[in-house]
N, C-alpha and C positions, 0 to 999 in steps of 0.2 A: 504493500500500500504506500510506502514511503516514496516509491518511484512514480506515483501518479502525480504528474505536474501539469498535464494538459488534458483537454477533452479527447484528443486523439489517443491518449493513454487509456482513458476509460473505455473508449470504443474498442481498443485492442483487448482489454481485459474482458469485456462483454463477449467479444468474438470467441475468446478461448473458453469461456464458461458455458455458453449457450450452444445447443445443437444448431447445426448450420441452417436448418429449415426455419428456426426462430430468429437467429441473428439476421438472416437475409430479409426476413419480414420487417424488422426494425430498420435495417440499413438501406434497403433497396428503394427504388423508385419505379415509375412507369416506363415502358418501352426501353429505349437505349439509355435511359436515365440522364438525358441531357438536362431536363428540367431540374433535377436534383443537383447536378454539378454546376449548372449556371446560376442557381441561387447563391452558391458559395463564390463562384467566379465574379458575380456582380459586386461583391464587397472587395474583391481583389483589385478592382479597377480604380480604387480610390486610395489616396494618401493623405496624410495630415500635415498641415503647415503650422509649426509651433510658434508660440510667443514666449520669450525668455525675460529674465531679470524681474521675475515676479516671485512673491513669497508663496510657494505651493505647499507649505507645511500643513495648512488647514484646507482640506478639500472635502466636499460632500457629494455623495451620489443620490441623495434623497430626491424623490420625484413625486409630484402630486398628480393624482388621476382620480376623477370622479369625487373630488372633495376629500380624498384620503391621501395621506403622504406615506409612500412606501420607502423602504431603506435603500433600494436600488431601482433603476429604471427598467428592470426586466422581471419576467415571471416565468412560470412553468406552463408551457403550452399543453393542450390535451393530447395524450398519447394512449391509444386504445389497447385493451387487453394486457395492460402492464402486469396484472396479477398472474398472467400466464408465464411471464419471464422470471418472476420471483414472487413467491407467495406473500401477499400483503403489500405489494409494491405501490398500489394507489395510495394507501394510507401512509406509507413511508414518504412518498412525494408530498402529500398534504402536510405532514408534520414538518418536513424539511423546509417547506415554503413558509409555514407559520413561524418557525424559529428564526428564519432569515428576514422576516418582515417583507415578503414579496408575495404577489398573487399566485395562486395555484388554480388552474382550470381543469376540473375533473372531466375526463372524456365521457362522451355519451355511450361509449362501448367499454366502460370500466368494468372491473370485476367486483370491487367493493361497492358499498352503497353510498348514495348521496348523504344519508344521515350520519353514517360512521365517519366519512371524510369531513363533513361540516363540524362535527364535534372536535376533531383534532385541529381544525384550522378555522376557528370562528372569525378571525380577522382577515383571512386570506382566501376564503373559499369562493370560487366562481364555478359555474356549471355550464358545460357545453351541451346544447340541445340538438340532438338528432331527432327530427320529427318522425313519429311513427305513422304507419299507414292508417291506423285507427286513431282518429283525432281525440278520442276519449283518453287513450293512453298518453298522448301528448299533453292534454290538459292536466292529467294527474301528475305527470313528471314535473310540469311547471309548478303545480301546487306543492309538491314535495320539496322542490328547491326553495320555494318561498318560506315554507314552514321551517325548514332546516336553517334558515338564516343566510342563504346564498347572497353574496354581495352583488354579483353581476350575472346576468343570463347571456350566454354567448350562442347565438343562433348561427349554425354553420350551413352555408348555402352551396358549397363547391363540390358536392358529390352527387350530381344528378344520376349518374350511372357508375358501375364499377370500373375502375381503371384496369388496364392490362399490365400487371406487374409480372414481368417475365421471370424474375428469380423465383417468385412464388409458384408460377406455373411449372417451371422446371423441377422445383423441389416437391411438388405435389402438396403445397400448403393449402389447408382449408381450415376454417373455424366453424364448428368445433373441431379441435385437433383429435384425430383418430389414430390409434396405434396401428402401424403397419410394420412389416419387416424392416423397411428402410428407416423409419423413425426409431424403431427399437435399436438398430445398430448405431444410429446417430446418438441416441441416448446413452448407450454403453460407452461411447467415446467421450461423453461429457458427463461423468458420474455425479459431479456436484449438483448440476441442475436436476438430473434424474432422481437422485435421492430426495431432494427437497420436494419435487413434484409428487413422488410416491408417498412420502411421509405425510403430506398434507391432503392425501386422498385422491390424487390424480387431477383430472380436469376441474378447475375451480368453477363454481356457480356464478353466473352473472347476476349479482344480487339485485341490481336495479330492475332487471327484467323478470326475475323469478316471481314477482308479485303478479305479473300479467299472464304468465304461461299457465297452462292447465295445472290444477292441483296435483301434487306428487310428481311433477316433472323432474327428471334427472338433469344433471349439469349439461349433458349433450342435448337433451330435449329443450331446455331453456335457451341454449345457444341457437338451436335450430329455429325456435319460435322467434327469437330476436332477429334472425336473418330474414324472416318473412316480412319484416318491417323495414328492412334496409333499402336505400335508394328509392324511397317513395317520392312521388311527384310533389314538388314544392313550387309555389308561385308567389307573387307579391301579395296575393290575397291571404296566403298562409302567414306571411309576416305581419299583416294587419291584425290577424287573430292573435298571434303571439304577443304583439304589442298591447292589445286589449287585455290579455290574460295576465301579463307580467307587470307588477306595479313598480318595480325598481329599475335600475339601469340595464339597458339592453344594448348589446353590441352585435353587429352583423359581421360574421367572419367568412373569409373567402372572397372578399371584394377585390377585383383587379381592374374592372372597367369603370371609367368615369360615370357612365350612365347608371350603373348599379349603385355606385356611391351616392349619386343624387337621389335615386329612388329610395334607398334606405333612409336617407335623411328626411325625405318628404313623409315617410311613413312613421317617423318618430324614433328612429335609432338614436341612441345617446353616444355611440362611438362606431367608428369604421375600422375593421381589422383586415389589413391587407395580407393575403396568403394565397399561395397556389398549392396548398396541402403538402408542402414539403417536396414537391415534384412527384407525388405518389399517384396522381390521377391521370395526367396525360403528359406526353413527352415534350411537346413543343410550347409549353407555357412561357410567357414572358417571366423573367426573373422577378420575384417579389420586391427586392430592394429597388429595382429600376423604376417601378411605377410610383414610388413614394412621392417624389417631387410633383408629379402630375396630379396625384390625388390630393396632395396638400393644397395645391392651387384650387382644385375643384371644391373641396369641403370648407376652405377658408381657415383662418388662424385659430378659431375657437373650438372647432369640432375635434374631440380626441381621436387621434389616428394611431393605430397600433399595427404591428406586423410580426410575422414569423417567416422562417425559411432561410436556411443557409448559415444560421448563427452558430459559430464554433469558437469564437474568440471574443474577449471583452472589446477588442477593437471593432468587431462587427457591430456590436451593440451601439458603440459611439458613432460609427458611420451611419447607422440607421437613424439615430437621433439627428445627425447633421443633415440627412436627406429629407427630414420632415416628420419623422415618427415622434410621437409623444411617449410611447412605451414599446418595448420589444419583448417578444416571447420566444423561448427556446424549447424544443421538444426532445429531439434526439439526445442532446447532451445529458440531460438528467435521466433519460431512460437508459442510456448506456451506463450511467453511474449506478442506478438502482439495480439494474440487471446484473452488473458485475459484482457490486459490494453492498447491496442492500441500503439501509439508511445512511451508512457512512458514505457510500458512493453518491447518493443524491445530494447530501450535504457538500461533498467535495466538488461536485460539478458546479454548484452555486458559488462556492468559495473561489474556485478557479476563475470563473467569469467575473466575479466581483473584484478579485485582486488584479486581474488583467486590466479591467476598466479603470480602476483606481490608479494603477501604475501609469497607464496612458495619459490620464488627465494630468498627472504630475509632470510627465515628460513634455506635454505640449502647452501647459499653462492654463488649463481649464479648471477653475476652482469650484464651479457650481453649475450643475446641469440646467438650472432654471435661469441662468444668465441669458444675455442677448442672443444674437444670431449665431448658433453653433456652426452653421454652414460656413462661416469664415475660416474654420479650422480645416475644412475639407477641400481637397483638390482632385479633380478627375484626371487620371493619367492620359486620357484621350484628348483632353483640352487644357492641359496644364498651363501653357503659356498664355492662352486667351483668358483663362480664369484669373491668373495672376494680374494681368493687365486691367481687366474690366472690374474685378471684384476687390482686389487688394489696394490698388493705387488710389481709387476714390476714397477709400477709408483713410489712407495716409493723408490725402489732401484735406479731408475734413478735420483731421486732427491738427492741421497746420504744421506738419513736419516737412 
């Protein structure tokens, strides 16, 4: 564990512990995985322009969102089936977020229940709504989130149909996970995961969905029932209904197009969440970081704008803030951590990102993330000379230097 110093280390530890079929489900994307890679590459296109001769001994990462101040400007994005990769992983992630003072978005395909996670993270708990084909189930899920004290409801709109994830197809992955000779051999090659899986009774029950499946359903039958409600039709009329049902803050996740951002705002969304589902839905998606400046212009300065996709470093978080995001979420980093090392791994993933962000702020002279235009720290490598001339020189002239 002492050798875990980066998110890539946690990724490698998760790869070693998990059967290949499960690691590839976490790690992979759709098609040729261009969308997955280009989310990360979009951050690589930027560099930071530092300011020196400043006292950087006192820096703060605190960031306000929806009237609440969080300890850092990032949170844990929803990651489905986490409890399959390590028993109790959803609750470990919730508790790690609560301890760190950052938001945790529970996946709509979690294993643990809304109620159990909310108890562990009373100040940090958000819930991702995957609408069910039966609107009464959706109504009940929203009611449960409200009664549990959920801070924010995150309505996800970017999975109209199943993506073609070729790693999963080649591995024969399906959920519910069924024992096959290939999986049995894979499990024998990864005894730590297999022993934990068997010790806790095998396939975990999706507790949020167990309430709606036929009485006495097994874990497999609950998962099969949940699958019958996946990829149901959603329209703007559904968002109107969710807005009417939910009394608190509502965020629309999966927004990439300016038209969708405008529609979500018209229908009462309190925040816009930019995401291409981590490159897991289709292969030729525009990179999520690339649309941040466009959507910031569309939604205006006061609408909370969030994003996920491609975040692997604290510097990625800062770049997203410079590009117009108010808050950033990371999914795979904490999922790698919890899958590899349980609670410690989830906490370590948060610590790594927080430390890298704090170090960068000190290196470039950013004392407070709530200060003026963070974009002045950012330079696109594609247009570096033009940006320096048009953005930096006017600032200098205004200062009378």
